[in-house]
C-alpha positions as CSV (number, residue, x, y, z in Angstrom):
1,M,36.9,-9.4,-9.2
2,E,34.4,-8.2,-12.3
3,A,31.0,-7.4,-11.6
4,P,28.3,-9.9,-12.7
5,F,27.2,-9.5,-16.2
6,I,23.4,-8.6,-16.4
7,L,20.9,-8.2,-18.2
8,P,18.8,-5.4,-19.1
9,Y,15.6,-7.0,-18.5
10,Q,17.7,-8.7,-15.2
11,S,18.3,-5.6,-13.4
12,F,14.3,-4.2,-14.3
13,F,13.1,-7.9,-12.0
14,I,15.7,-7.1,-9.6
15,E,14.6,-4.3,-8.7
16,F,11.3,-4.2,-8.6
17,M,11.6,-7.5,-6.8
18,D,10.3,-5.9,-3.6
19,H,7.8,-5.4,-5.3
20,I,5.7,-8.4,-6.9
21,H,2.8,-10.2,-5.0
22,N,1.6,-13.5,-6.3
23,L,-2.0,-14.8,-4.8
24,L,-1.8,-18.6,-4.8
25,V,-5.0,-19.7,-4.4
26,E,-4.8,-23.8,-3.0
27,D,-6.8,-25.8,-0.7
28,I,-3.7,-28.5,-0.3
29,E,-1.4,-27.2,2.2
30,G,1.8,-29.7,0.5
31,D,1.3,-28.0,-2.7
32,T,1.5,-24.6,-1.2
33,L,4.5,-25.5,1.2
34,F,5.7,-27.3,-2.4
35,T,5.3,-23.5,-4.6
36,R,6.6,-21.6,-1.4
37,E,10.6,-23.7,-2.2
38,T,10.1,-23.4,-5.3
39,L,10.1,-20.1,-5.2
40,G,13.0,-20.1,-3.1
41,N,14.8,-22.8,-4.6
42,A,15.1,-20.8,-7.6
43,K,15.9,-17.9,-6.2
44,I,12.3,-16.0,-7.3
45,F,12.2,-13.6,-3.7
46,T,8.1,-12.6,-4.3
47,K,5.2,-11.8,-1.6
48,L,3.3,-14.8,-1.8
49,N,-0.4,-14.5,-0.5
50,V,-2.9,-17.7,-0.2
51,A,-6.9,-19.0,-0.3
52,E,-7.5,-21.5,0.5
53,D,-10.5,-21.6,-2.0
54,G,-12.3,-19.1,-4.6
55,K,-14.1,-16.9,-2.5
56,E,-11.7,-16.5,0.1
57,A,-9.5,-15.3,-3.0
58,M,-12.5,-13.3,-4.4
59,D,-12.1,-11.2,-0.5
60,F,-8.7,-10.8,-1.3
61,L,-9.4,-9.6,-4.7
62,T,-11.5,-7.4,-3.7
63,K,-10.4,-6.3,-0.3
64,A,-13.6,-7.6,2.1
65,A,-13.4,-8.7,5.7
66,F,-10.5,-9.1,6.9
67,Y,-8.4,-8.7,3.6
68,S,-9.5,-4.3,3.5
69,N,-6.2,-4.1,4.2
70,A,-4.5,-6.4,2.0
71,I,-2.4,-5.5,-1.2
72,Q,-3.3,-6.8,-4.6
73,P,-1.2,-9.1,-6.5
């Protein structure tokens, strides 16, 4: 069986997939679920953190309080 052809940008993406972290700011649980399903169906495997509002997002980004050990997106 012949190996699949992979373009240079694809190999870069595949190699660093585990290092991609995203922050989704969304207060509607259904929209969060839709985003997770869409990323999964597109075979985009990333770490998706969810903040329910702007305050929580800023706490996450500045590593305040509960998010002191959070990995930055």
